[in-house]
PyMOL Python script that loads the backbone (N, CA, C, O; Angstrom):
from pymol import cmd

cmd.read_pdbstr("""\
ATOM      1  N   UNK A   1       0.842  -1.210   0.083  1.00  0.00           N
ATOM      2  CA  UNK A   1      -0.207   0.025   0.476  1.00  0.00           C
ATOM      3  C   UNK A   1       0.567   1.305   0.408  1.00  0.00           C
ATOM      4  O   UNK A   1      -0.072   2.331   0.178  1.00  0.00           O
ATOM      5  N   UNK A   2       1.755   1.367   0.563  1.00  0.00           N
ATOM      6  CA  UNK A   2       3.095   2.367   1.069  1.00  0.00           C
ATOM      7  C   UNK A   2       3.568   2.940  -0.347  1.00  0.00           C
ATOM      8  O   UNK A   2       3.660   4.111  -0.715  1.00  0.00           O
ATOM      9  N   UNK A   3       3.843   1.727  -1.036  1.00  0.00           N
ATOM     10  CA  UNK A   3       4.344   1.920  -2.661  1.00  0.00           C
ATOM     11  C   UNK A   3       3.263   2.380  -3.544  1.00  0.00           C
ATOM     12  O   UNK A   3       3.727   3.178  -4.358  1.00  0.00           O
ATOM     13  N   UNK A   4       1.936   2.180  -3.711  1.00  0.00           N
ATOM     14  CA  UNK A   4       0.999   2.748  -4.594  1.00  0.00           C
ATOM     15  C   UNK A   4       0.863   4.634  -4.032  1.00  0.00           C
ATOM     16  O   UNK A   4       0.878   5.667  -4.702  1.00  0.00           O
ATOM     17  N   UNK A   5       0.727   4.376  -2.413  1.00  0.00           N
ATOM     18  CA  UNK A   5       0.468   5.648  -1.920  1.00  0.00           C
ATOM     19  C   UNK A   5       1.906   6.938  -2.592  1.00  0.00           C
ATOM     20  O   UNK A   5       1.730   8.096  -2.970  1.00  0.00           O
ATOM     21  N   UNK A   6       2.701   6.463  -2.549  1.00  0.00           N
ATOM     22  CA  UNK A   6       3.944   6.879  -3.315  1.00  0.00           C
ATOM     23  C   UNK A   6       3.876   6.959  -4.341  1.00  0.00           C
ATOM     24  O   UNK A   6       4.044   8.119  -4.716  1.00  0.00           O
ATOM     25  N   UNK A   7       3.652   6.090  -5.309  1.00  0.00           N
ATOM     26  CA  UNK A   7       3.337   6.501  -6.539  1.00  0.00           C
ATOM     27  C   UNK A   7       2.506   7.280  -6.861  1.00  0.00           C
ATOM     28  O   UNK A   7       2.890   7.935  -7.830  1.00  0.00           O
ATOM     29  N   UNK A   8       1.528   7.545  -6.522  1.00  0.00           N
ATOM     30  CA  UNK A   8       0.123   8.588  -6.681  1.00  0.00           C
ATOM     31  C   UNK A   8       0.425   9.815  -6.606  1.00  0.00           C
ATOM     32  O   UNK A   8       0.155  10.737  -7.374  1.00  0.00           O
ATOM     33  N   UNK A   9       1.220   9.792  -5.281  1.00  0.00           N
ATOM     34  CA  UNK A   9       2.364  11.288  -4.982  1.00  0.00           C
ATOM     35  C   UNK A   9       3.176  12.144  -5.166  1.00  0.00           C
ATOM     36  O   UNK A   9       3.344  13.340  -4.927  1.00  0.00           O
ATOM     37  N   UNK A  10       4.113  10.562  -6.080  1.00  0.00           N
ATOM     38  CA  UNK A  10       5.233  11.038  -7.404  1.00  0.00           C
ATOM     39  C   UNK A  10       4.177  11.646  -8.492  1.00  0.00           C
ATOM     40  O   UNK A  10       4.273  12.683  -9.149  1.00  0.00           O
ATOM     41  N   UNK A  11       3.304  10.824  -8.474  1.00  0.00           N
ATOM     42  CA  UNK A  11       2.905  11.685  -9.943  1.00  0.00           C
ATOM     43  C   UNK A  11       2.205  12.506 -10.264  1.00  0.00           C
ATOM     44  O   UNK A  11       2.015  12.902 -11.414  1.00  0.00           O
ATOM     45  N   UNK A  12       1.605  12.969  -9.055  1.00  0.00           N
ATOM     46  CA  UNK A  12       0.754  13.925  -8.878  1.00  0.00           C
ATOM     47  C   UNK A  12       1.751  15.386  -8.719  1.00  0.00           C
ATOM     48  O   UNK A  12       1.568  16.566  -9.019  1.00  0.00           O
ATOM     49  N   UNK A  13       2.645  14.780  -8.220  1.00  0.00           N
ATOM     50  CA  UNK A  13       3.578  16.164  -8.076  1.00  0.00           C
ATOM     51  C   UNK A  13       4.000  16.275  -9.599  1.00  0.00           C
ATOM     52  O   UNK A  13       3.478  17.209 -10.208  1.00  0.00           O
ATOM     53  N   UNK A  14       4.754  15.566 -10.210  1.00  0.00           N
ATOM     54  CA  UNK A  14       5.047  15.453 -11.571  1.00  0.00           C
ATOM     55  C   UNK A  14       4.057  16.239 -12.876  1.00  0.00           C
ATOM     56  O   UNK A  14       4.596  16.610 -13.919  1.00  0.00           O
ATOM     57  N   UNK A  15       2.355  16.437 -12.585  1.00  0.00           N
ATOM     58  CA  UNK A  15       1.658  16.343 -12.677  1.00  0.00           C
ATOM     59  C   UNK A  15       1.253  15.574 -14.576  1.00  0.00           C
ATOM     60  O   UNK A  15       0.783  15.982 -15.638  1.00  0.00           O
ATOM     61  N   UNK A  16       1.907  14.090 -13.907  1.00  0.00           N
ATOM     62  CA  UNK A  16       1.614  13.089 -15.195  1.00  0.00           C
ATOM     63  C   UNK A  16       0.424  12.106 -14.569  1.00  0.00           C
ATOM     64  O   UNK A  16      -0.382  12.168 -13.640  1.00  0.00           O
ATOM     65  N   UNK A  17       0.823  11.059 -15.735  1.00  0.00           N
ATOM     66  CA  UNK A  17      -0.747   9.779 -15.877  1.00  0.00           C
ATOM     67  C   UNK A  17      -0.066   9.233 -16.497  1.00  0.00           C
ATOM     68  O   UNK A  17       0.922   9.701 -17.062  1.00  0.00           O
ATOM     69  N   UNK A  18      -0.565   7.778 -16.535  1.00  0.00           N
ATOM     70  CA  UNK A  18      -0.113   6.564 -17.733  1.00  0.00           C
ATOM     71  C   UNK A  18      -0.089   6.682 -18.850  1.00  0.00           C
ATOM     72  O   UNK A  18       0.538   6.020 -19.676  1.00  0.00           O
ATOM     73  N   UNK A  19      -0.670   7.413 -18.972  1.00  0.00           N
ATOM     74  CA  UNK A  19      -1.250   7.810 -20.654  1.00  0.00           C
ATOM     75  C   UNK A  19       0.359   9.058 -21.198  1.00  0.00           C
ATOM     76  O   UNK A  19       0.952   8.890 -22.263  1.00  0.00           O
ATOM     77  N   UNK A  20       0.552   9.631 -20.679  1.00  0.00           N
ATOM     78  CA  UNK A  20       2.354  10.298 -20.736  1.00  0.00           C
ATOM     79  C   UNK A  20       3.234   9.396 -21.600  1.00  0.00           C
ATOM     80  O   UNK A  20       3.075   8.176 -21.548  1.00  0.00           O
ATOM     81  N   UNK A  21       3.895   9.790 -22.168  1.00  0.00           N
ATOM     82  CA  UNK A  21       4.643   9.369 -23.885  1.00  0.00           C
ATOM     83  C   UNK A  21       5.755   8.652 -22.617  1.00  0.00           C
ATOM     84  O   UNK A  21       6.083   7.473 -22.747  1.00  0.00           O
ATOM     85  N   UNK A  22       6.163   9.298 -21.678  1.00  0.00           N
ATOM     86  CA  UNK A  22       7.763   9.004 -20.604  1.00  0.00           C
ATOM     87  C   UNK A  22       7.420   7.221 -20.237  1.00  0.00           C
ATOM     88  O   UNK A  22       8.217   6.284 -20.296  1.00  0.00           O
ATOM     89  N   UNK A  23       6.044   7.201 -19.878  1.00  0.00           N
ATOM     90  CA  UNK A  23       5.049   5.800 -19.635  1.00  0.00           C
ATOM     91  C   UNK A  23       5.395   4.468 -20.712  1.00  0.00           C
ATOM     92  O   UNK A  23       5.708   3.309 -20.440  1.00  0.00           O
ATOM     93  N   UNK A  24       5.255   4.954 -21.658  1.00  0.00           N
ATOM     94  CA  UNK A  24       4.861   4.130 -23.205  1.00  0.00           C
ATOM     95  C   UNK A  24       5.621   2.921 -23.264  1.00  0.00           C
ATOM     96  O   UNK A  24       5.319   1.786 -23.632  1.00  0.00           O
ATOM     97  N   UNK A  25       7.234   3.684 -22.580  1.00  0.00           N
ATOM     98  CA  UNK A  25       8.153   2.101 -23.446  1.00  0.00           C
ATOM     99  C   UNK A  25       8.408   1.272 -21.967  1.00  0.00           C
ATOM    100  O   UNK A  25       8.564   0.057 -21.844  1.00  0.00           O
ATOM    101  N   UNK A  26       8.402   2.307 -20.883  1.00  0.00           N
ATOM    102  CA  UNK A  26       8.484   1.445 -19.445  1.00  0.00           C
ATOM    103  C   UNK A  26       7.282   2.632 -18.678  1.00  0.00           C
ATOM    104  O   UNK A  26       7.422   3.855 -18.674  1.00  0.00           O
ATOM    105  N   UNK A  27       6.201   1.907 -18.109  1.00  0.00           N
ATOM    106  CA  UNK A  27       5.489   2.541 -17.572  1.00  0.00           C
ATOM    107  C   UNK A  27       5.387   2.751 -16.197  1.00  0.00           C
ATOM    108  O   UNK A  27       4.653   3.622 -15.732  1.00  0.00           O
ATOM    109  N   UNK A  28       6.072   2.013 -15.518  1.00  0.00           N
ATOM    110  CA  UNK A  28       6.509   2.255 -14.286  1.00  0.00           C
ATOM    111  C   UNK A  28       8.198   2.591 -13.925  1.00  0.00           C
ATOM    112  O   UNK A  28       8.511   3.239 -12.926  1.00  0.00           O
ATOM    113  N   UNK A  29       8.753   2.291 -14.460  1.00  0.00           N
ATOM    114  CA  UNK A  29      10.673   2.800 -14.384  1.00  0.00           C
ATOM    115  C   UNK A  29      10.808   3.614 -13.475  1.00  0.00           C
ATOM    116  O   UNK A  29      11.655   3.435 -12.599  1.00  0.00           O
ATOM    117  N   UNK A  30       9.845   4.887 -13.497  1.00  0.00           N
ATOM    118  CA  UNK A  30      10.835   5.845 -12.543  1.00  0.00           C
ATOM    119  C   UNK A  30      10.413   5.036 -11.086  1.00  0.00           C
ATOM    120  O   UNK A  30      11.335   4.605 -10.393  1.00  0.00           O
ATOM    121  N   UNK A  31       9.126   4.863 -10.686  1.00  0.00           N
ATOM    122  CA  UNK A  31       8.620   4.096  -9.493  1.00  0.00           C
ATOM    123  C   UNK A  31       9.272   3.330  -8.837  1.00  0.00           C
ATOM    124  O   UNK A  31       9.629   3.520  -7.674  1.00  0.00           O
ATOM    125  N   UNK A  32       9.564   2.105  -9.702  1.00  0.00           N
ATOM    126  CA  UNK A  32      10.635   1.080  -9.681  1.00  0.00           C
ATOM    127  C   UNK A  32      11.814   1.376  -8.981  1.00  0.00           C
ATOM    128  O   UNK A  32      12.325   0.630  -8.145  1.00  0.00           O
ATOM    129  N   UNK A  33      12.448   2.995  -9.497  1.00  0.00           N
ATOM    130  CA  UNK A  33      13.710   3.332  -9.440  1.00  0.00           C
ATOM    131  C   UNK A  33      14.014   3.922  -8.011  1.00  0.00           C
ATOM    132  O   UNK A  33      14.994   3.756  -7.285  1.00  0.00           O
ATOM    133  N   UNK A  34      12.870   4.662  -7.834  1.00  0.00           N
ATOM    134  CA  UNK A  34      12.594   5.471  -6.053  1.00  0.00           C
ATOM    135  C   UNK A  34      12.381   4.050  -4.912  1.00  0.00           C
ATOM    136  O   UNK A  34      12.697   4.004  -3.723  1.00  0.00           O
ATOM    137  N   UNK A  35      11.832   3.131  -5.640  1.00  0.00           N
ATOM    138  CA  UNK A  35      12.074   1.948  -4.533  1.00  0.00           C
ATOM    139  C   UNK A  35      13.423   1.598  -4.303  1.00  0.00           C
ATOM    140  O   UNK A  35      13.844   1.473  -3.153  1.00  0.00           O
ATOM    141  N   UNK A  36      14.321   1.387  -5.548  1.00  0.00           N
ATOM    142  CA  UNK A  36      15.374   0.573  -5.202  1.00  0.00           C
ATOM    143  C   UNK A  36      16.418   1.702  -4.551  1.00  0.00           C
ATOM    144  O   UNK A  36      17.463   1.287  -4.051  1.00  0.00           O
ATOM    145  N   UNK A  37      16.141   3.074  -4.561  1.00  0.00           N
ATOM    146  CA  UNK A  37      17.024   3.700  -3.815  1.00  0.00           C
ATOM    147  C   UNK A  37      16.325   3.437  -2.462  1.00  0.00           C
ATOM    148  O   UNK A  37      17.037   3.560  -1.465  1.00  0.00           O
ATOM    149  N   UNK A  38      15.544   3.229  -2.357  1.00  0.00           N
ATOM    150  CA  UNK A  38      14.675   2.904  -0.773  1.00  0.00           C
ATOM    151  C   UNK A  38      15.522   1.632  -0.448  1.00  0.00           C
ATOM    152  O   UNK A  38      15.985   1.532   0.688  1.00  0.00           O
ATOM    153  N   UNK A  39      15.667   1.018  -1.028  1.00  0.00           N
ATOM    154  CA  UNK A  39      16.030  -0.183  -0.386  1.00  0.00           C
ATOM    155  C   UNK A  39      14.953  -1.440  -0.683  1.00  0.00           C
ATOM    156  O   UNK A  39      15.206  -2.645  -0.690  1.00  0.00           O
ATOM    157  N   UNK A  40      13.836  -0.853  -0.896  1.00  0.00           N
ATOM    158  CA  UNK A  40      12.593  -1.835  -0.701  1.00  0.00           C
ATOM    159  C   UNK A  40      12.439  -2.917  -2.256  1.00  0.00           C
ATOM    160  O   UNK A  40      11.613  -3.802  -2.480  1.00  0.00           O
ATOM    161  N   UNK A  41      13.622  -2.392  -3.164  1.00  0.00           N
ATOM    162  CA  UNK A  41      13.312  -3.191  -4.116  1.00  0.00           C
ATOM    163  C   UNK A  41      14.821  -3.609  -4.628  1.00  0.00           C
ATOM    164  O   UNK A  41      15.836  -2.954  -4.864  1.00  0.00           O
ATOM    165  N   UNK A  42      14.467  -5.096  -4.692  1.00  0.00           N
ATOM    166  CA  UNK A  42      16.405  -5.240  -5.167  1.00  0.00           C
ATOM    167  C   UNK A  42      16.542  -5.696  -6.842  1.00  0.00           C
ATOM    168  O   UNK A  42      15.784  -6.512  -7.367  1.00  0.00           O
ATOM    169  N   UNK A  43      17.748  -4.945  -7.607  1.00  0.00           N
ATOM    170  CA  UNK A  43      17.262  -4.343  -8.609  1.00  0.00           C
ATOM    171  C   UNK A  43      18.252  -5.871  -9.007  1.00  0.00           C
ATOM    172  O   UNK A  43      17.508  -6.483  -9.773  1.00  0.00           O
ATOM    173  N   UNK A  44      18.998  -6.353  -8.902  1.00  0.00           N
ATOM    174  CA  UNK A  44      19.523  -8.074  -8.862  1.00  0.00           C
ATOM    175  C   UNK A  44      18.127  -9.291  -9.448  1.00  0.00           C
ATOM    176  O   UNK A  44      18.245 -10.364 -10.038  1.00  0.00           O
ATOM    177  N   UNK A  45      16.685  -8.444  -8.911  1.00  0.00           N
ATOM    178  CA  UNK A  45      15.663  -9.359  -9.263  1.00  0.00           C
ATOM    179  C   UNK A  45      14.814  -8.844 -10.351  1.00  0.00           C
ATOM    180  O   UNK A  45      13.826  -9.509 -10.663  1.00  0.00           O
ATOM    181  N   UNK A  46      15.040  -7.885 -10.890  1.00  0.00           N
ATOM    182  CA  UNK A  46      14.334  -7.457 -11.786  1.00  0.00           C
ATOM    183  C   UNK A  46      15.094  -7.683 -13.185  1.00  0.00           C
ATOM    184  O   UNK A  46      16.268  -7.553 -13.533  1.00  0.00           O
ATOM    185  N   UNK A  47      13.502  -8.214 -14.059  1.00  0.00           N
ATOM    186  CA  UNK A  47      14.066  -8.297 -15.223  1.00  0.00           C
ATOM    187  C   UNK A  47      13.052  -7.382 -16.106  1.00  0.00           C
ATOM    188  O   UNK A  47      12.385  -6.365 -15.918  1.00  0.00           O
ATOM    189  N   UNK A  48      13.418  -8.740 -17.698  1.00  0.00           N
ATOM    190  CA  UNK A  48      11.973  -7.910 -18.369  1.00  0.00           C
ATOM    191  C   UNK A  48      10.867  -9.040 -18.016  1.00  0.00           C
ATOM    192  O   UNK A  48       9.837  -8.485 -18.397  1.00  0.00           O
ATOM    193  N   UNK A  49      10.611  -9.892 -17.673  1.00  0.00           N
ATOM    194  CA  UNK A  49       9.814 -10.346 -17.430  1.00  0.00           C
ATOM    195  C   UNK A  49       9.100  -9.924 -16.046  1.00  0.00           C
ATOM    196  O   UNK A  49       7.872  -9.987 -15.984  1.00  0.00           O
ATOM    197  N   UNK A  50       9.906  -9.464 -14.859  1.00  0.00           N
ATOM    198  CA  UNK A  50       9.068  -8.848 -13.854  1.00  0.00           C
ATOM    199  C   UNK A  50       8.650  -7.390 -13.674  1.00  0.00           C
ATOM    200  O   UNK A  50       7.903  -6.811 -12.885  1.00  0.00           O
ATOM    201  N   UNK A  51       9.628  -6.911 -14.992  1.00  0.00           N
ATOM    202  CA  UNK A  51       8.889  -5.830 -14.996  1.00  0.00           C
ATOM    203  C   UNK A  51       7.769  -5.586 -15.791  1.00  0.00           C
ATOM    204  O   UNK A  51       7.261  -4.473 -15.923  1.00  0.00           O
ATOM    205  N   UNK A  52       7.313  -6.784 -16.413  1.00  0.00           N
ATOM    206  CA  UNK A  52       5.882  -6.556 -17.009  1.00  0.00           C
ATOM    207  C   UNK A  52       4.737  -6.934 -16.457  1.00  0.00           C
ATOM    208  O   UNK A  52       3.616  -6.996 -16.962  1.00  0.00           O
ATOM    209  N   UNK A  53       5.248  -7.283 -14.938  1.00  0.00           N
ATOM    210  CA  UNK A  53       3.996  -8.366 -14.197  1.00  0.00           C
ATOM    211  C   UNK A  53       3.049  -7.133 -13.762  1.00  0.00           C
ATOM    212  O   UNK A  53       1.828  -7.156 -13.919  1.00  0.00           O
ATOM    213  N   UNK A  54       3.689  -6.163 -13.253  1.00  0.00           N
ATOM    214  CA  UNK A  54       2.532  -4.921 -13.134  1.00  0.00           C
ATOM    215  C   UNK A  54       1.483  -4.376 -14.165  1.00  0.00           C
ATOM    216  O   UNK A  54       0.255  -4.314 -14.106  1.00  0.00           O
ATOM    217  N   UNK A  55       2.173  -4.088 -14.903  1.00  0.00           N
ATOM    218  CA  UNK A  55       1.528  -3.376 -15.880  1.00  0.00           C
ATOM    219  C   UNK A  55       0.429  -4.294 -16.716  1.00  0.00           C
ATOM    220  O   UNK A  55      -0.709  -3.920 -16.999  1.00  0.00           O
ATOM    221  N   UNK A  56       1.117  -5.806 -17.109  1.00  0.00           N
ATOM    222  CA  UNK A  56       0.461  -7.056 -17.545  1.00  0.00           C
ATOM    223  C   UNK A  56      -0.745  -6.982 -16.196  1.00  0.00           C
ATOM    224  O   UNK A  56      -1.472  -5.995 -16.309  1.00  0.00           O
ATOM    225  N   UNK A  57      -0.878  -7.362 -15.667  1.00  0.00           N
ATOM    226  CA  UNK A  57      -1.889  -7.436 -14.540  1.00  0.00           C
ATOM    227  C   UNK A  57      -2.956  -6.812 -14.147  1.00  0.00           C
ATOM    228  O   UNK A  57      -4.055  -7.272 -13.837  1.00  0.00           O
ATOM    229  N   UNK A  58      -2.501  -5.522 -14.179  1.00  0.00           N
ATOM    230  CA  UNK A  58      -3.471  -4.190 -14.662  1.00  0.00           C
ATOM    231  C   UNK A  58      -4.262  -3.988 -15.773  1.00  0.00           C
ATOM    232  O   UNK A  58      -5.027  -3.025 -15.835  1.00  0.00           O
ATOM    233  N   UNK A  59      -4.147  -4.850 -16.710  1.00  0.00           N
ATOM    234  CA  UNK A  59      -4.606  -4.825 -18.195  1.00  0.00           C
ATOM    235  C   UNK A  59      -5.422  -5.738 -18.274  1.00  0.00           C
ATOM    236  O   UNK A  59      -6.486  -5.819 -18.889  1.00  0.00           O
ATOM    237  N   UNK A  60      -4.697  -6.688 -17.388  1.00  0.00           N
ATOM    238  CA  UNK A  60      -5.832  -7.849 -17.666  1.00  0.00           C
ATOM    239  C   UNK A  60      -6.999  -7.395 -16.350  1.00  0.00           C
ATOM    240  O   UNK A  60      -8.216  -7.578 -16.367  1.00  0.00           O
ATOM    241  N   UNK A  61      -6.374  -6.918 -15.529  1.00  0.00           N
ATOM    242  CA  UNK A  61      -7.784  -6.714 -14.495  1.00  0.00           C
ATOM    243  C   UNK A  61      -9.043  -5.963 -15.437  1.00  0.00           C
ATOM    244  O   UNK A  61     -10.211  -6.337 -15.545  1.00  0.00           O
ATOM    245  N   UNK A  62      -8.361  -4.759 -16.077  1.00  0.00           N
ATOM    246  CA  UNK A  62      -9.234  -3.786 -16.828  1.00  0.00           C
ATOM    247  C   UNK A  62     -10.131  -4.818 -17.591  1.00  0.00           C
ATOM    248  O   UNK A  62     -11.327  -4.978 -17.347  1.00  0.00           O
ATOM    249  N   UNK A  63      -9.322  -5.594 -18.675  1.00  0.00           N
ATOM    250  CA  UNK A  63      -9.742  -6.214 -19.708  1.00  0.00           C
ATOM    251  C   UNK A  63     -10.807  -7.135 -19.191  1.00  0.00           C
ATOM    252  O   UNK A  63     -11.830  -7.155 -19.876  1.00  0.00           O
ATOM    253  N   UNK A  64     -10.784  -7.937 -18.079  1.00  0.00           N
ATOM    254  CA  UNK A  64     -11.690  -9.061 -17.549  1.00  0.00           C
ATOM    255  C   UNK A  64     -12.760  -8.214 -16.849  1.00  0.00           C
ATOM    256  O   UNK A  64     -13.973  -8.394 -16.952  1.00  0.00           O
ATOM    257  N   UNK A  65     -12.062  -7.129 -16.018  1.00  0.00           N
ATOM    258  CA  UNK A  65     -13.935  -6.887 -15.598  1.00  0.00           C
ATOM    259  C   UNK A  65     -14.612  -5.727 -15.895  1.00  0.00           C
ATOM    260  O   UNK A  65     -15.464  -5.114 -15.250  1.00  0.00           O
ATOM    261  N   UNK A  66     -13.967  -5.458 -17.266  1.00  0.00           N
ATOM    262  CA  UNK A  66     -14.544  -4.055 -17.878  1.00  0.00           C
ATOM    263  C   UNK A  66     -14.591  -3.023 -17.244  1.00  0.00           C
ATOM    264  O   UNK A  66     -15.295  -2.188 -17.811  1.00  0.00           O
ATOM    265  N   UNK A  67     -13.995  -2.559 -15.960  1.00  0.00           N
ATOM    266  CA  UNK A  67     -14.258  -1.571 -15.299  1.00  0.00           C
ATOM    267  C   UNK A  67     -13.000  -0.562 -14.538  1.00  0.00           C
ATOM    268  O   UNK A  67     -12.140  -1.378 -14.205  1.00  0.00           O
ATOM    269  N   UNK A  68     -12.707   0.308 -14.283  1.00  0.00           N
ATOM    270  CA  UNK A  68     -11.583   1.264 -13.829  1.00  0.00           C
ATOM    271  C   UNK A  68     -11.332   0.469 -12.932  1.00  0.00           C
ATOM    272  O   UNK A  68     -12.254   0.051 -12.231  1.00  0.00           O
ATOM    273  N   UNK A  69      -9.968   0.043 -12.717  1.00  0.00           N
ATOM    274  CA  UNK A  69      -9.290  -0.518 -11.997  1.00  0.00           C
ATOM    275  C   UNK A  69      -9.451   0.276 -10.581  1.00  0.00           C
ATOM    276  O   UNK A  69      -9.407   1.506 -10.616  1.00  0.00           O
ATOM    277  N   UNK A  70      -9.635  -0.389  -9.344  1.00  0.00           N
ATOM    278  CA  UNK A  70      -9.842   0.380  -7.760  1.00  0.00           C
ATOM    279  C   UNK A  70      -8.155   0.286  -7.269  1.00  0.00           C
ATOM    280  O   UNK A  70      -7.546  -0.744  -7.557  1.00  0.00           O
ATOM    281  N   UNK A  71      -7.522   1.271  -6.608  1.00  0.00           N
ATOM    282  CA  UNK A  71      -7.125   1.259  -5.876  1.00  0.00           C
ATOM    283  C   UNK A  71      -6.772   0.325  -4.679  1.00  0.00           C
ATOM    284  O   UNK A  71      -5.613   0.289  -4.266  1.00  0.00           O
ATOM    285  N   UNK A  72      -7.768  -0.438  -4.109  1.00  0.00           N
ATOM    286  CA  UNK A  72      -6.990  -1.850  -3.619  1.00  0.00           C
ATOM    287  C   UNK A  72      -7.086  -2.689  -4.727  1.00  0.00           C
ATOM    288  O   UNK A  72      -6.292  -3.606  -4.521  1.00  0.00           O
ATOM    289  N   UNK A  73      -7.779  -2.890  -6.047  1.00  0.00           N
ATOM    290  CA  UNK A  73      -6.925  -3.827  -6.522  1.00  0.00           C
ATOM    291  C   UNK A  73      -4.900  -3.876  -7.028  1.00  0.00           C
ATOM    292  O   UNK A  73      -4.130  -4.792  -7.315  1.00  0.00           O
ATOM    293  N   UNK A  74      -4.778  -2.571  -6.922  1.00  0.00           N
ATOM    294  CA  UNK A  74      -3.602  -2.502  -7.112  1.00  0.00           C
ATOM    295  C   UNK A  74      -2.853  -2.259  -6.282  1.00  0.00           C
ATOM    296  O   UNK A  74      -1.726  -1.807  -6.484  1.00  0.00           O
ATOM    297  N   UNK A  75      -3.409  -2.553  -5.033  1.00  0.00           N
ATOM    298  CA  UNK A  75      -2.356  -2.258  -3.657  1.00  0.00           C
ATOM    299  C   UNK A  75      -2.206  -3.713  -3.800  1.00  0.00           C
ATOM    300  O   UNK A  75      -1.069  -4.084  -3.506  1.00  0.00           O
ATOM    301  N   UNK A  76      -3.046  -4.696  -4.179  1.00  0.00           N
ATOM    302  CA  UNK A  76      -2.861  -6.196  -3.771  1.00  0.00           C
ATOM    303  C   UNK A  76      -2.188  -6.747  -4.851  1.00  0.00           C
ATOM    304  O   UNK A  76      -1.674  -7.855  -4.697  1.00  0.00           O
ATOM    305  N   UNK A  77      -2.059  -5.928  -6.380  1.00  0.00           N
ATOM    306  CA  UNK A  77      -1.256  -6.759  -7.425  1.00  0.00           C
ATOM    307  C   UNK A  77       0.118  -6.267  -6.369  1.00  0.00           C
ATOM    308  O   UNK A  77       0.763  -7.181  -5.855  1.00  0.00           O
ATOM    309  N   UNK A  78       0.523  -4.816  -6.078  1.00  0.00           N
ATOM    310  CA  UNK A  78       1.828  -4.972  -5.688  1.00  0.00           C
ATOM    311  C   UNK A  78       2.242  -5.519  -4.418  1.00  0.00           C
ATOM    312  O   UNK A  78       3.328  -6.098  -4.376  1.00  0.00           O
ATOM    313  N   UNK A  79       1.663  -5.436  -3.563  1.00  0.00           N
ATOM    314  CA  UNK A  79       2.140  -6.548  -2.319  1.00  0.00           C
ATOM    315  C   UNK A  79       1.354  -7.682  -2.357  1.00  0.00           C
ATOM    316  O   UNK A  79       1.002  -7.556  -1.184  1.00  0.00           O
ATOM    317  N   UNK A  80       0.680  -8.857  -2.771  1.00  0.00           N
ATOM    318  CA  UNK A  80       0.954  -9.627  -2.700  1.00  0.00           C
ATOM    319  C   UNK A  80       1.538 -10.676  -3.649  1.00  0.00           C
ATOM    320  O   UNK A  80       1.633 -11.889  -3.459  1.00  0.00           O
ATOM    321  N   UNK A  81       2.053  -9.671  -5.123  1.00  0.00           N
ATOM    322  CA  UNK A  81       2.945 -10.098  -6.212  1.00  0.00           C
ATOM    323  C   UNK A  81       3.827  -9.661  -6.929  1.00  0.00           C
ATOM    324  O   UNK A  81       4.575 -10.277  -7.687  1.00  0.00           O
ATOM    325  N   UNK A  82       3.748  -8.289  -6.651  1.00  0.00           N
ATOM    326  CA  UNK A  82       5.051  -7.421  -7.150  1.00  0.00           C
ATOM    327  C   UNK A  82       6.449  -7.904  -5.924  1.00  0.00           C
ATOM    328  O   UNK A  82       7.447  -8.625  -5.917  1.00  0.00           O
ATOM    329  N   UNK A  83       5.610  -6.835  -4.865  1.00  0.00           N
ATOM    330  CA  UNK A  83       6.620  -6.892  -3.720  1.00  0.00           C
ATOM    331  C   UNK A  83       7.771  -8.398  -3.359  1.00  0.00           C
ATOM    332  O   UNK A  83       8.989  -8.504  -3.215  1.00  0.00           O
ATOM    333  N   UNK A  84       6.635  -9.355  -3.326  1.00  0.00           N
ATOM    334  CA  UNK A  84       6.931 -10.728  -2.659  1.00  0.00           C
ATOM    335  C   UNK A  84       8.180 -11.249  -4.191  1.00  0.00           C
ATOM    336  O   UNK A  84       9.239 -11.851  -4.016  1.00  0.00           O
ATOM    337  N   UNK A  85       7.759 -10.901  -5.243  1.00  0.00           N
ATOM    338  CA  UNK A  85       9.040 -10.687  -6.559  1.00  0.00           C
ATOM    339  C   UNK A  85      10.192 -10.240  -6.286  1.00  0.00           C
ATOM    340  O   UNK A  85      11.245 -10.845  -6.487  1.00  0.00           O
ATOM    341  N   UNK A  86      10.067  -9.109  -5.791  1.00  0.00           N
ATOM    342  CA  UNK A  86      11.538  -7.858  -5.855  1.00  0.00           C
ATOM    343  C   UNK A  86      12.639  -7.729  -4.755  1.00  0.00           C
ATOM    344  O   UNK A  86      13.861  -7.583  -4.767  1.00  0.00           O
ATOM    345  N   UNK A  87      11.243  -7.898  -3.380  1.00  0.00           N
ATOM    346  CA  UNK A  87      11.742  -7.676  -2.468  1.00  0.00           C
ATOM    347  C   UNK A  87      13.643  -8.018  -1.928  1.00  0.00           C
ATOM    348  O   UNK A  87      14.146  -9.031  -2.413  1.00  0.00           O
ATOM    349  N   UNK A  88      14.363  -7.307  -1.152  1.00  0.00           N
ATOM    350  CA  UNK A  88      15.606  -8.118  -1.222  1.00  0.00           C
ATOM    351  C   UNK A  88      15.716  -8.775  -0.024  1.00  0.00           C
ATOM    352  O   UNK A  88      15.484  -8.359   1.111  1.00  0.00           O
ATOM    353  N   UNK A  89      16.305 -10.445  -0.610  1.00  0.00           N
ATOM    354  CA  UNK A  89      15.926 -11.594   0.007  1.00  0.00           C
ATOM    355  C   UNK A  89      17.507 -11.250   1.462  1.00  0.00           C
ATOM    356  O   UNK A  89      18.550 -10.610   1.324  1.00  0.00           O
ATOM    357  N   UNK A  90      17.113 -11.807   2.349  1.00  0.00           N
ATOM    358  CA  UNK A  90      18.089 -12.153   3.478  1.00  0.00           C
ATOM    359  C   UNK A  90      19.022 -12.644   3.865  1.00  0.00           C
ATOM    360  O   UNK A  90      19.319 -12.554   5.056  1.00  0.00           O
TER     361      UNK A  90
END
""", "prot")
cmd.dss("prot")
cmd.show_as("cartoon", "prot")
cmd.util.cbc("prot")
cmd.orient("prot")
């Protein structure tokens, strides 16, 4: 949930959204970079497939439900799927 809040806050401060041109190639790159800088994400665990997980699951959710994706769903995807894939291992 913390990562979602920071993502919304960061994007609001920069006055951008996911339709911005810089997100077309790597839609979460800036958010991931900040997570790495904070030590929340291990860059060694990132690869092309892992980087596609978040946008792919968001698109899947939108297509399957035919509804806008909720913050709760985004939080669940991040907390239950993405973070376990990327957190630094002990």
